[in-house]
N, C-alpha and C positions, 0 to 999 in steps of 0.2 A: 643394380638392375633397373631399367627404366619402367615406368608405369605401363607402357604399352607392351612390354615383354611379360608382365605379370598377369595381365587380364585373363589369359587363357588357363591359368593355374588355379586349382582349388586351394582355398585358404583353410589349412588344417588348424584345429585348436592346439595351442601350445601346452596347456595344462588341463587336458580333458578330465572332467569329473571334479577335480580340485578347484579349478577356477572357471574353466570354459565348459560350455554345455552344447551338445549337438542337437539341433532340432531337425529330425528326419522327416521331411514332407513326403518321402517315398512311402510312408506308412499309410498315406491317405489317397492312393490311387488304385484304380481297378486294373490289376495286372492282366486279367483275361481280356478286358476291353482294349488294352493297349497292344496286345499281341497281334491283332489284325492289322495294325499300322506299323508293325516292326520294320519292314523294308523302307517304308516312307520316312520313318523317324531317322533311321540310320543314314539314308541318302541325304535328307535335309540337313542333318548335323554335319555331314561331310562338306556340303556346300557352304554352310555357315563358317566352318573352320577355314576353308579355302578363301572365302571372302575376307575374313579377318586377317589372314596371312597377307593378302594383297594390301589391305589397309595399313598393316604394320610396315610393309615395305615402302609405301609412299610416305608414311610418317618418318621413317628412318631417313629416307632421302631428303625430306624437308628439313630434318634436324641437321644434316650435313651442310646444306645451303645456309641454314640459320647460323651455324658456326662461322661460316665465311663472312656473312653479313656482320656478325658480331665483331669479328676480328678487325674489320675495316674501321669500325667506330672506336674500338679499344686503342688502336694505334694513334688515333687523333684526339683522344680524350685527355683533358687537362686534369691530372690526378691531384695536383696541389689544390686546385679550386674545389675538387670533389671532397677532399679532406676537410676543407674549411666548411663546406656544406654539412658534412657529418657532425662537426663540432657545434655548428650553429643549431642543428636539430637537437642535439643532446642537451644543450643549454636551455633551449625553449621548452623541452618536454620533461627533462629530468633534473633540473637545477635544484629542486627541493628534496631530492632523494639521495641519501648516502649509501655507500656500499653495505650490503647485508648478506645474509645467507643466500646462496644461489637458488633462485626460484625455478619452479618447474616450467616446462614448455609443453604445449599440445600441438601436434603436427597433423594437418588436415589438407584437404583440397577444396577450393571454392570454385574452380573452373574445370570444365571437362569437355572432351570431344564426344559429341553425341550424334545420333541419327538426325537430330534437328539442328545440327551445326555446333558452334562453340557456345556453351552456356556458362554463365558465371552468376554466382549468388552473393558476391561480396557486398553489393548494395544492401541486401537484406541483413547481412551479418553486421554491417556498420550502423544499423538503424539507431542503436542505443548510444553511439559515440557522439560526444559533444564537439569533438574536433577531429577532422580528417585531413591528413596531409596526402596529397596526390603527387606521386612521382611520375612524370610524363617522359617518355623516351623509348626509342627502339632498342634492340639488343646491343649490348656492349657499351651503353651510355652510363653505366654505374649504378643502376637501380639496385641490383643484387648486392653490391658492395655496401651501399647505404643501409639496406635492410639487415644484412648480416651484422654490421657494426651496431645498429640500434638494438638488435636482438640481444647481443652480448651485454650491452650497457643496461638494458632493462632487467635482464635476469640477474645481473650482478647486484642490482639494487633491490632484489627480493620481490620483483614484480612478475607475477605469472603472466605469460605471453602466449597468445594463440598465433601459430605460424601456418600460413597457407602456401602450398607449393604449386609450382607451375606444371601443367599437364604434359607439356612437351619435354621439359627437362626437370624431372621430379626432384632432383637435389637442389634446384634453384628455388629461392623464396620469391613468391609473388606478392604477398601482403603480410603484415603483422597487425594484431589488435592487442592492446593493453587494457583489458576490461576494468581493472581497478581505477585507471586514469580516464576511462571512457575516451581513449585516443586510438586512432588507427593510422597506420602509414600504408597506403595501398599504391598499386601501380596501374597506370593506363598504358598498356603495352601492345606489342605487335601480335599478341595472341588474343586477348579479350577485345581489343580495338574499341574500347568504350571510353566515353568522357564521364568523369565523376565530379560531383560537387565537392568542394573543399578548398583547402589552401594549395594552390597550384605551384609545383616546382618543375621547371622545364630543364631536364638534364641535357637535352640536346644543345643547350646554350653553352655547355662545357666542351663541345666537340668542335675542333677546327676543321671544317669541311673543305678548306682549301688544300688540305693534305690528302684528301680522298679522291679517288677516281669516281666521279659521280655516276658515270655511265655504268661502271661495273657494280656500284652500290645499287643502282636501280634495277639492274639485271638480277642481282641476288634477291631483291624484294619481290620482283615479279615471279621469279622461279619458285621461291618459297611458297607464295600464296597459291600458285598453280598446283604444286604438289600437295599442299595441305588441303586445299579444296577438293582435290581428287580423292584424298584419303577419306574426307568427310562424306563424299558422295558414295564411296564404296561401303562405308559403315552404314549409311542409310539403306543400302540394298540388303545388308545383313539383317537389318531390323525387319524388312519385309519377309525374309525367310524365317526369322524367329517367330513372326506372327503366324505364319503357316504352321510351324511346329506347335505353337500353343493350342491350335484348334484340336489337335489329336489328344492333348492332355486335358483340356478344359472339360470335354464331354466324358472324361473318365476319372475325374476327381470326386472323391467322396466328401463333399463340402460340409455335411453335417458333422462328420468326425473332425474336420479341420476347425470348425467353430469351437468345438470342445477344447482342442489343443490351444486355440487362441486364448480362450478365457483362462486356461490353466497357466499359460505363459504370463498373462497379465498378473495373476495371483502371485506367481513366483517373483516377478519384478517388484511388486508392492512389498512382498516379504523381505526381499533383499534391501529395499529402501529402509524398512523398519530396523533391520539388523545393522545397517550402516549408521543410522541415527543413534542407536544404542551404543555402538562402538565409539562414536564421537562424543558420547556423554551428553 
């Protein structure tokens, strides 16, 4: 299931009470005060849902065009040269590490579609890295293949790896960071459209563009960004509706009780930390 299909669903605790805990903020609102806004709240929520459904439709349409754009590049990609690039990276980064027990991975997102446009925090996440490899290229130029390859190689060598996924295609890897080595392999791609400092690797050099209909490729690019920008514009309008909804709740929240809940939660987290340290010896 894609990220934009899951946004409208509530995330339920998998092990309530035993592992997970539910913090019910509904305990801290004035129900009587909210009742007078009942119709407004229901109507605004309906509008928000409709707006997000429109945004999902545009994102889904953009994804289909993105697939077409990607396929053009894949058909003209030199996979033998891509394999050589993978081996070269492996030697440069992992030559001093032998196979070991398979290490853990942590899967996250560093980039998101927001009311303020496309936002990425990979720059901040790489601040402690001493070496950053930047894979430059559009869809289908081999970035994902390189990242999947390096992820397998790092974890096989017992190196814990942080894996950051793409907001358009959540199963696709956008970046990886190997904290123990203080090394990151990140992508400058068609979604984040950012230039990053680091060792630059241009994967589009592996694509034989003489095999591609350049007019059709450009048409895919233009259509993709038209649809994606439309989706972002629609998401922005949902934010405006959400702000209206917040007005009804803010004036009916019992913030003094929420403050108590906040401090209780902090105490619990600190206690969990103490218990964890004791378990680790």
